[in-house]
KOLRO-810517 format. One record per residue (C-alpha): chain; residue number from 1; z, x, y; residue in one letter. Coordinates in steps of 0.1 Angstrom, whole numbers. Each point is the difference from the previous one (the first is absolute). Layout:
residues N
<A,NUM,<Z,X,Y>,a>;
...
This chain:
residues 252
<A,1,<-244,344,-222>,m>;
<A,2,<-21,-31,-4>,k>;
<A,3,<28,-17,-20>,t>;
<A,4,<25,8,28>,i>;
<A,5,<-22,-14,26>,i>;
<A,6,<-4,-33,-19>,i>;
<A,7,<38,-2,-5>,l>;
<A,8,<5,6,37>,l>;
<A,9,<-25,-28,9>,i>;
<A,10,<17,-23,-24>,g>;
<A,11,<34,7,15>,i>;
<A,12,<-12,-5,36>,l>;
<A,13,<-18,-32,-10>,t>;
<A,14,<31,-13,-17>,g>;
<A,15,<22,8,30>,n>;
<A,16,<-25,-17,23>,l>;
<A,17,<0,-32,-21>,l>;
<A,18,<38,1,-2>,f>;
<A,19,<2,3,37>,a>;
<A,20,<-24,-29,5>,q>;
<A,21,<19,-22,-25>,n>;
<A,22,<34,8,13>,s>;
<A,23,<-7,-4,37>,k>;
<A,24,<25,-20,20>,f>;
<A,25,<-9,-33,15>,v>;
<A,26,<15,-11,34>,t>;
<A,27,<-22,-30,9>,a>;
<A,28,<-19,-27,-17>,g>;
<A,29,<2,-35,-16>,t>;
<A,30,<14,-13,-33>,i>;
<A,31,<-10,-32,-18>,d>;
<A,32,<27,-16,-20>,y>;
<A,33,<1,-27,-26>,d>;
<A,34,<32,-20,0>,k>;
<A,35,<5,-15,-35>,s>;
<A,36,<26,-27,-7>,v>;
<A,37,<9,-12,-35>,n>;
<A,38,<-3,-37,6>,m>;
<A,39,<11,-9,-35>,f>;
<A,40,<33,19,4>,a>;
<A,41,<7,-18,33>,i>;
<A,42,<-8,-33,-17>,g>;
<A,43,<25,7,-27>,r>;
<A,44,<27,7,26>,e>;
<A,45,<-8,-34,16>,i>;
<A,46,<4,-17,-34>,l>;
<A,47,<33,17,-5>,k>;
<A,48,<12,-12,34>,s>;
<A,49,<-6,-37,-10>,v>;
<A,50,<9,2,-37>,q>;
<A,51,<32,-20,4>,t>;
<A,52,<-16,-27,21>,t>;
<A,53,<-20,-31,-7>,s>;
<A,54,<-31,20,12>,l>;
<A,55,<0,25,-29>,s>;
<A,56,<-24,-19,-23>,t>;
<A,57,<-24,-8,28>,v>;
<A,58,<0,36,12>,y>;
<A,59,<-4,14,-35>,a>;
<A,60,<-31,-22,-6>,q>;
<A,61,<-14,9,34>,a>;
<A,62,<5,37,-8>,f>;
<A,63,<-17,-2,-33>,d>;
<A,64,<-30,-15,17>,q>;
<A,65,<1,26,28>,y>;
<A,66,<-1,29,-25>,k>;
<A,67,<-32,-15,-16>,k>;
<A,68,<-19,-3,33>,t>;
<A,69,<12,30,20>,h>;
<A,70,<1,38,-5>,p>;
<A,71,<33,17,-6>,q>;
<A,72,<-3,23,29>,f>;
<A,73,<-8,-10,36>,g>;
<A,74,<-17,28,18>,v>;
<A,75,<-5,3,38>,v>;
<A,76,<-13,28,22>,k>;
<A,77,<14,20,29>,s>;
<A,78,<-8,31,20>,t>;
<A,79,<20,29,14>,l>;
<A,80,<-13,21,29>,i>;
<A,81,<18,33,6>,f>;
<A,82,<-3,28,26>,a>;
<A,83,<22,20,24>,n>;
<A,84,<31,-9,-21>,n>;
<A,85,<-6,-37,7>,k>;
<A,86,<-11,-27,-24>,t>;
<A,87,<-13,-36,3>,l>;
<A,88,<2,-22,-31>,y>;
<A,89,<-22,-31,2>,t>;
<A,90,<1,-27,-28>,p>;
<A,91,<-30,-18,-13>,g>;
<A,92,<-3,-37,-7>,k>;
<A,93,<20,-16,-28>,t>;
<A,94,<-20,-33,-3>,d>;
<A,95,<-16,10,-33>,n>;
<A,96,<34,-1,-19>,v>;
<A,97,<15,-32,-11>,v>;
<A,98,<37,1,-8>,a>;
<A,99,<19,-22,-24>,f>;
<A,100,<13,-31,18>,m>;
<A,101,<-13,15,32>,g>;
<A,102,<30,24,2>,i>;
<A,103,<-19,32,9>,n>;
<A,104,<21,20,24>,l>;
<A,105,<-3,32,-22>,a>;
<A,106,<-38,0,2>,v>;
<A,107,<-1,-11,37>,k>;
<A,108,<-6,29,24>,q>;
<A,109,<19,-9,31>,l>;
<A,110,<4,34,17>,s>;
<A,111,<-22,23,21>,t>;
<A,112,<21,32,2>,v>;
<A,113,<-3,28,25>,y>;
<A,114,<21,32,-5>,t>;
<A,115,<5,30,22>,d>;
<A,116,<16,25,-22>,l>;
<A,117,<7,25,27>,s>;
<A,118,<19,-26,20>,a>;
<A,119,<17,-16,-30>,n>;
<A,120,<-14,-33,12>,k>;
<A,121,<-18,-30,-15>,r>;
<A,122,<-15,-32,14>,v>;
<A,123,<-6,-28,-24>,v>;
<A,124,<-20,-31,8>,q>;
<A,125,<10,-28,-23>,k>;
<A,126,<-18,-33,-5>,d>;
<A,127,<24,-25,-14>,i>;
<A,128,<11,-37,5>,f>;
<A,129,<-34,-6,18>,d>;
<A,130,<12,25,27>,d>;
<A,131,<-5,37,8>,r>;
<A,132,<29,24,6>,f>;
<A,133,<1,36,12>,l>;
<A,134,<29,21,-13>,l>;
<A,135,<7,35,13>,t>;
<A,136,<25,22,-19>,d>;
<A,137,<6,34,-15>,s>;
<A,138,<-16,9,-34>,l>;
<A,139,<14,-15,-31>,s>;
<A,140,<28,21,-16>,k>;
<A,141,<-9,6,-37>,i>;
<A,142,<21,22,-23>,t>;
<A,143,<-26,20,-20>,w>;
<A,144,<3,22,-31>,k>;
<A,145,<-30,20,-11>,i>;
<A,146,<-3,2,-38>,i>;
<A,147,<-23,18,-24>,g>;
<A,148,<-27,-26,-6>,g>;
<A,149,<-36,2,13>,s>;
<A,150,<-31,-22,1>,e>;
<A,151,<-36,4,13>,d>;
<A,152,<-8,-26,26>,i>;
<A,153,<-32,-3,20>,a>;
<A,154,<-9,36,-8>,g>;
<A,155,<34,14,10>,y>;
<A,156,<27,14,-23>,k>;
<A,157,<32,-18,10>,c>;
<A,158,<37,7,-7>,r>;
<A,159,<24,-27,-9>,e>;
<A,160,<30,-11,20>,a>;
<A,161,<26,-28,-4>,h>;
<A,162,<17,-16,30>,g>;
<A,163,<23,-28,12>,v>;
<A,164,<-4,-20,31>,i>;
<A,165,<24,-26,15>,q>;
<A,166,<26,12,-25>,d>;
<A,167,<-15,-20,-29>,s>;
<A,168,<-39,1,0>,v>;
<A,169,<-11,25,-26>,y>;
<A,170,<-33,19,7>,i>;
<A,171,<-22,23,-21>,v>;
<A,172,<-25,20,20>,a>;
<A,173,<-27,26,-6>,f>;
<A,174,<-9,22,30>,y>;
<A,175,<-23,30,7>,t>;
<A,176,<9,29,23>,d>;
<A,177,<-37,7,5>,r>;
<A,178,<1,-28,26>,i>;
<A,179,<23,14,26>,r>;
<A,180,<16,-31,14>,i>;
<A,181,<32,-15,-15>,n>;
<A,182,<-10,-36,-1>,s>;
<A,183,<-14,-27,-23>,g>;
<A,184,<-8,-37,-3>,p>;
<A,185,<18,-27,20>,e>;
<A,186,<32,16,14>,s>;
<A,187,<7,25,-27>,f>;
<A,188,<3,37,9>,s>;
<A,189,<23,30,-2>,g>;
<A,190,<-16,21,-28>,l>;
<A,191,<-16,34,6>,p>;
<A,192,<-35,-14,0>,g>;
<A,193,<-20,-32,-2>,m>;
<A,194,<10,-27,-24>,i>;
<A,195,<-31,-11,-20>,l>;
<A,196,<18,-22,-25>,k>;
<A,197,<32,-20,5>,l>;
<A,198,<17,-24,-24>,v>;
<A,199,<27,-26,6>,l>;
<A,200,<9,-7,-37>,p>;
<A,201,<24,-28,6>,n>;
<A,202,<-23,-17,24>,e>;
<A,203,<-31,5,-23>,h>;
<A,204,<-21,16,28>,i>;
<A,205,<-21,32,-1>,t>;
<A,206,<-21,16,28>,w>;
<A,207,<-26,25,-13>,t>;
<A,208,<-24,20,20>,a>;
<A,209,<-36,-5,-11>,t>;
<A,210,<-18,22,25>,k>;
<A,211,<9,27,25>,v>;
<A,212,<-24,9,28>,t>;
<A,213,<10,33,15>,e>;
<A,214,<-1,14,35>,n>;
<A,215,<-12,-31,19>,i>;
<A,216,<10,2,36>,a>;
<A,217,<19,-31,12>,a>;
<A,218,<20,-13,29>,t>;
<A,219,<31,-17,-14>,i>;
<A,220,<18,-25,23>,e>;
<A,221,<28,-24,-8>,p>;
<A,222,<-6,-38,-2>,p>;
<A,223,<8,-17,33>,k>;
<A,224,<-2,-38,-7>,k>;
<A,225,<30,-19,-11>,g>;
<A,226,<34,-12,12>,k>;
<A,227,<23,31,4>,p>;
<A,228,<29,-2,-25>,l>;
<A,229,<26,24,-13>,t>;
<A,230,<4,4,-38>,n>;
<A,231,<34,-16,2>,k>;
<A,232,<-13,-30,18>,d>;
<A,233,<-29,-3,-25>,f>;
<A,234,<25,2,-29>,y>;
<A,235,<21,-28,15>,n>;
<A,236,<-32,-21,5>,l>;
<A,237,<-8,4,-36>,l>;
<A,238,<35,-10,-11>,k>;
<A,239,<-1,-30,23>,k>;
<A,240,<-33,-11,-16>,a>;
<A,241,<16,1,-35>,g>;
<A,242,<-15,32,-13>,q>;
<A,243,<22,19,-24>,a>;
<A,244,<1,26,-28>,g>;
<A,245,<-33,18,-9>,n>;
<A,246,<-19,-22,25>,t>;
<A,247,<21,13,29>,l>;
<A,248,<-2,36,-12>,k>;
<A,249,<-38,-1,-2>,l>;
<A,250,<-1,-13,36>,h>;
<A,251,<22,29,12>,m>;
<A,252,<-18,29,-17>,l>;
């Protein structure tokens, strides 16, 4: 009888611990590190000028850059989530020095509000020494959930691959313990919160470093900026001479 009682206590304790560890989260904050491979971006810049008279000068400058700067530029950001809404707020990027000053990838230009129930997002973008306010539906991402997994910030996450804008490839790790289908920047659409997101071709990774659960928060969209549609913003970028990966990163 004593043995049975001990076994029952063990089972009940195990079930209680499982329930505590598997509880669902619907509100809180997430701290992200955005890491950019500055050397990889530098090599792309070198490749773009390799047939010009600037190739030697750029190559020498890049060798010096690699000696005096870290390979990865890391900047902070925060996501608040509650009531099926999120607000992504970027941190400062002044601590990262890019090769030749070309640092769009590491720059964090967007404060992003999403209302998942209304399929709506409001993005405040600081660019060209100006501030714009874009209101649109959520980004359309074609996702495929695969078999991989990874532990991130204390959560077991499943792996998914996606495509946005028909050509930008994405690798994501999400947890269904956080019951809101969102993530950093404007990325969403998986059955849970994205805690790690990789743009391999753009050399960018967002990784959650800390999740603070069940913090009550009032989430409101940004209100300052010149109202602009996504189409008008795209045309503004093209007129300013933005192209290729640069333009894609602006429109994410």
